[in-house]
N, C-alpha and C positions, 0 to 999 in steps of 0.2 A: 240789360235795359230792354233789349229787343224781345226777350222772352216774357218780360213783364207786360210790355205793350201788346205782344201777341196774345198772351193769356187774357188780358183785359178785353181786347177786341173779340176774342172767341166768346167770352162770357157775355159781352154786350150783344153780340149777334144772336146767340141762343136766347138770351133774356128778351131781346126785342121781339122775336117771333112769339115767345110765350106771352109777352105783354099784349101783342096784337090779338092773339087768340082770346086772352082773358078779357080784353076791352070789349070784344063782341058780346061777351056774356053779361056785361053791366047793363042793367035796365033801370030806368028812372025810379020805379017804385021800390027797388031794393037798395038804392044807392045810399051809402053812408061814407063817412070819412075813412073808416076802417077798410071798407071795401075798395075805395080808391087807392089806399095805401097798399093793400094786398095785390091790386092789379098792376100798379105802376112802380111802387117804391121799395117793396120788400127785398128785391135783389141786392140793393146797395145800402139800405138804411134799416135800423132797428129802432123801436120806440125809445128804449132807455140805454142801449149799449152802442158803442162805436162798432160799425161793421165796415164796409168799404167806404161809406160816407159817414158823416157825423150823425149822432142819435137825434131823434126828434126832441128829446129833452134838452139837448144842447142847443139845437137850432132855435127852439122856442125861447130859451133864455137869452139868446143873442140877437134875434131878428124880429122885425115888425111883420105884420100880416102882409104889407105891401112888398117888403123885401123877400118874403117867402114866395109870394106869387110871382115876382119878377124872376127869382132864381129857377122856378119851375118852367116858366115860359121862355126865358132867354138867359140861360146860365152863363154863357160866355161874356156877354156885356155886363151882366150883374156882378159876376166875379171880379171884373176889372174895376167897376165902381166901388165894390167893397174892399178893394185893395189886394186881391189875390192875384198871383202871377200865373197860376195854372188852374184849370178846371177840368174835371173828369165827368161831370154830369151832362147827360144828353138833354136837349130840350124836349118838352112834352107838349102836345097839343091837346089840352083838356078843355071841355066846355066850361061855361061860367059856373054851373052848379058843381061840377067836379072840383074846380079850383077853390070854390067857397068851402066845400066839405073838407078837402085835404088840408087847407090852410087852418081851419078851425080844429081839425084833428091834431095837427102838429102843435098848435098853440095850447091844446089841452094838456100837453106834457110839460108845460112851463112849471118849473120847480121854484117856489118862492123861498124855500129854506133848504139849502143844500147840506146843512149839517145834521139833519135828522133823517132817519129812515122814514119813508112814507110810501103810500100806495098811490100810483098813478094809473088810472084806467085798468085796474086789476093786476098791475105788475108792481111788486115790492122792490124798492130801490134802497139799498143799504149804503152805498157810496157811489160817487160819480166815477165814470170811466175816463181814462186819459183820451185826449183828442189828438189823433194822429194827423188830422187835417187842419190843425190850428195854424194861426199866422206865424207862430214860432218855427213851424216845420216847412214853411214855404221856401 
């Protein structure tokens, strides 16, 4: 357990410094939801597959825009409200435009028909991936 926690802390520390450097590069005229994702989220989330955290497709199918925004800005409190016992997501301080863009980007992966292969933002999804962070695994 200690090695898992140590590994997570190491990854988080390295990722945090990379995020800080990347955030300096964001400028308002180039800002898109994908750019916010690449700056803050890519280390733990993937658009359509489970990584360290759930995929954007899964988040979009289960959460409202307000819940997504709350999880980004205050993940500890939001996790408790949503019924999770644990939370590994760090809080992010994004400006209003970044929050709006990343929320819209996440929701753009909402799959209305999970039984068919379809293309979401240029990524073909043939089947859903298992959720290692589901309520059943808490």
